[in-house]
Structures are given as C-alpha cells and as structure tokens.
N, C-alpha and C positions, 0 to 999 in steps of 0.2 A: 215168139221168133223162136227158130231155128238155129243150130249152129251151123256154121259157115267153114267148112273144112278149106286148107291152104295150101296150093303145094309149094314147096320150099325148094330152093336153089342146091342146097344140098340134099340127094335124094335116101340118106335115111330118116332123115327127118319131116315129119308133118306135122303139121299145126292146127288147131281147130280153137276156134273162138263161140264161145256161148253165150248172147248178149242177154239171155234171161238171167244166168245166173253170176256174168261178167267174170267170166274164169278162162283164161287162156289155157289149151293143153298143145302140149309138146311130147310127141310122141319120137323116142331116141331110134326106134327100130320097128318095122313094119310089125306089129302083134294086134291078134285079133282074138284072144282068150279074155279071160275076166280078170280083170284090176282090184289092189283096193289103195286107198290112199295114205299115206302116213305125213304127219307133219315134221316139217325139217326145223328143227330145234335151232332158236336164232332168229328163224324168219318166219314170222308169223302166216304169212301170205302164199307161201309154199310148200307143194305139198309132193312128195314121191308116191310115182306109181309102180306098184310092184304087180308083178303076175301072182297069181293065186296059188300057179300051179308050183314055181320054182322059189319065188322069192327076187328073185330077178330086179332090178329097177330096170324098166321101159320107159320109166318118161316121166315127166316133171307138169304141174300145172300151177299156176299162179290164178290168184282171187285179187279182185279189185283193181280189173286190166283199169277200167274206164278213168278211175279215179287217178291212176298212175300217170297214164297217158293225158289226161288233162280233157278228157273228150266223150260224149257218149256213143259216139260211132266213130271206131278205130278203123283208119284205114288199112290194108293190106299190108302195105310197106311199113308203115310202124310197127304192126303185128309180128312180123318178119323177125325186126329188130330189136324186139322186146321177145322174143323166142330166140337169139341169138345170144344177147346178154345173160337171160336166164342158164340157156346150155355154158357159156363161159363161166357163168362165177358159179354154175352148182351142179356141171355136171360128173365133175370126177367124185363130189360127194356123192351124186347118185347110186355110181356104182358103187361106193364101199361103205355109205351109212347104213346104219342099223337102226331104221326108228322102230318107233315101239307104239300100239295104245294097249300095254299091258293095266290093267288094274292097279290102283295102287290103296294099298290103305288107309281108308279115314281116318281114324283115329288111334285107340290103342287096340281094338277087335278086329284081328287078321280077316277074318267075315266079312266085315264090312267094309267094300273097295268103291272108288271110285275110276272111272276113267272118261278122260273128252276125246272126241272124234271130231279133229277141228276142221276137216274138208265138210262133213256133212254138220256141222256147230249143232253138234250133240252132245249132252252129258248123259255118261249112264251109272245107276248109282245100283251096286250089288248087295244083299243084307244078308247074305249067306252064299258060303261059297260053293254048294251045291245046289243050285238052280236047276231042273229039271224044266218041265213044261210049266209053261204059265200062260194066265189070261191075260189079254191086256186091258185096260181101259181107259178113257179120256178122264182127267181130273173134272171134278163136276165147276171147280172156280177156277182152273187154269188149263186153259185148252192145249198150248203146249206141254202139258205133263203128261205122258202116258205111265201109270201106275200097273206094275205087274202084280197080279197074284198065284199063289200056287191051290190049285182043284183041286189039290188032295188035303190039304190043310185049313179046311172052312176058310179059302181063300182068304190069306193070309198074306198080306202086302209082304215082299221078294225083293221088290226093286223098282228102279224107275228111268225113263226116259224123257230127256228135257230136251224138246229144241229149239232153235233160232236163239242158242246161247248169247252171241253178240248182242242181238237185238235187248235182250233180257237184261242183260248187264250193263246196255252202254257203251260196248268196246269193240272191238274187232276182235282182239285178240284178249279173252280171259286170262288172268294167272290163277297160277295155284290155288289161292288165298281164295280168292272170290268163288271158285267149283269150291270148294270143299265149304266154304259157306252155305254154298246153294244146296250142298248135298247134306249137309247138318238143316238148313231150312225143311226141305224138303222131307227129312224122317221125322222132325218135330211135329210137324202138319200130318201128315197121313200114315208113318207108323210108329207113332210114340210109344208103343209099347214094345218095340224091335232092339 
C-alpha cells in the first residue's frame, strides 16, 4: 500500500500516513531534505524527525496508529486529530529536545557498544570502536541477524545488526536490559573470542 499525504488546515503542517508500516508522519514545516529519526524518551511510539543538514526538528512520527485509533483504515479526520494531538503534546519538545542514538558501553570494555534505532527497530552492536569498512552476511541460523566482518583481519567478526527487535523480544518497546542481554547472546554465539 502507498502512503497517503493529507492536506492539513494549518498550512505549515502536512501529514502522511503509511499503512504498510502503520506510521503517521507529521511535518512541522515544508522540508525536502533528508532526515533521520530519534526516539523520544518516555514515549516509545513517538519519534522526532530531524534534518540531516542542521539537526533541526522538522517533524514527528507516530507508530502503531491503527492500534491507537482502533481501526485498520484510519479516516482522514481521525488522522488530522491525531496529528494535532501529537503537535500539541510534543511540538515544543521536538524543537528543544536532544535525542540520541549514541552507542552505549555494553559491559566494562569501552570498545564493545550497543545502540538501538527504535524507528527502524534495529539493534547495533560494535565489538570495536575503530570499525572501518566491513562485509555483511546474514547469520545462517538467524535471518534477522546481520554479522559484520573485517576483510582486513581474516574476516574477524566486528559487529552485528539485528532487525525486527520488537517481534524478536515480544514487546513494542524493548528495555535496555533486554537489548543488552540480546547483544551478549549474539557475542557469545557468533564471536565468542571477542
């Protein structure tokens, strides 16, 4: 299914609903450049949309819209009302909040880090801080796990990317302990000598 862009009574706002991902995107200003998403602390389904160029907040996105509105086909009016509530509740936060996907230390080794990209539902695990070019391969027994190898060091495992984390862990918003435990499990399974 394709996204539906909706005009909004407020000319500076535009909304787009993507039914395939069940996400409502609200743009706070007309913006055509590339953006990235940051989780909004305390609101696991809300993501700030920031400009790649200057980091300013240009919009917000909300996941699991159909569950929130209790319908698989949200009407335009319901989407407008939801967008208005999102802006009223988080508009000021969007403009001032500092979100981060900065890697966090897994245990006591500062080179072994993890980060979670909530919008894409991806866990990243790095086994060293100086990872350059790496090759990617899907783990044989886990199709959602991408193993990163260093071609300069005999294909040594240097990290992982794990997709579809909520489905894997059985929760919409995994907590830090679940993510750390999964990172440790991946290391023990695919890079025990790391």
